[in-house]
N, C-alpha and C positions, 0 to 999 in steps of 0.2 A: 505494499500500500503505498508505503514510503517512498520508493521511487516512484511509480505513476504519480505520485504528487509533487514530486520535485520534477520532474519530465514535465507535467503541466505548466509547474510555475516557468520555468526556464522556456516552454514554447511563450508563454505570456509575456518575458520579458524578453522575449526574441525579437515577437511581433512588435513591441513597442520601441524594441529600439531600432529596427528598420524604418517605421514609420517615422521617428524621428529624424535619421537618415535619410530618410526621403523627403520630409519637409523640406530641405537646402535645396534649391534648384541647379545647383552645382550641383550634387550628387546625384539626380537624374539625367546630365548630361554625362557625366561620366560612364555610369553604367548604358547609357543607349552607345555611347560611342564605343564599349564594348562590346559593344552586341548583346545587353544583357538586359535592355530598355523594357523587358517580358517581367524582369522582378516587380517592377513596382505597380504592374496589373495583379500580381498574384495577392499582394497586399491583404485587399478585402476577403482573400476567402482566407487566406491565413489568419486572419483577425477573427473572422468568425468561426473557423476551427479550432481557435485558442479558448473561446468564447463556450463554444459547445462542449469544450474537453471538461469542461464541471458542470457546465450547466446542464446536460443530458442523465449524467449519474446522479445530482442533486435531486433533481424532479423525479426521477425512478426513486430515490430512496424517500422520499417524503411521502411518494403516490403508494408505495409498498408498505410505510408505517402504517397510513390510513388502512388500506386492505387485512394488514395484519390485524388493523385492532376490531373489524367487524369479524373478522373472522373470530378469534378471539371472543368477541361479544357472544356471538352464535353458539361456539362451544359451549359456555358458561351454561347458558338456556339449557343447549341439550342435555348438559351435566345434572342442572336441576330438574327436568323433567324426566329423566331417568331414576333419579333420586325419588320422585314422587310415584313414578311407576313399580318400581319395586319393593318400596316400602308396603305395598298395594293401600289397603285401608276399602271400610263399606264402600266408598262411592264408586271405586273401581270396583268391585264385585258385581253392583248392582248397574253397573254400564256394560260388563261383561254378559252379564242373563240376560242382555233386551235384545 
């Protein structure tokens, strides 16, 4: 997990650094002169990837937390119903005779 987080942070820092460097018109000119003008075009995609690297797993974690809470609530209700049935009682015997 720590390696994954470090990779994501490094990715964010790299995109921020690249954006800062490409903010200088001279840097864009140098890249274009070296045949690397396409690098500037990748910046939006790289930024989206860097953000989604953390956003998607975070969304899934919150979503799964909510689903797990719902599952636990259903399991508690089932356990309570099971205890009632196991305990039996007059109302259960009357219902089974109908």
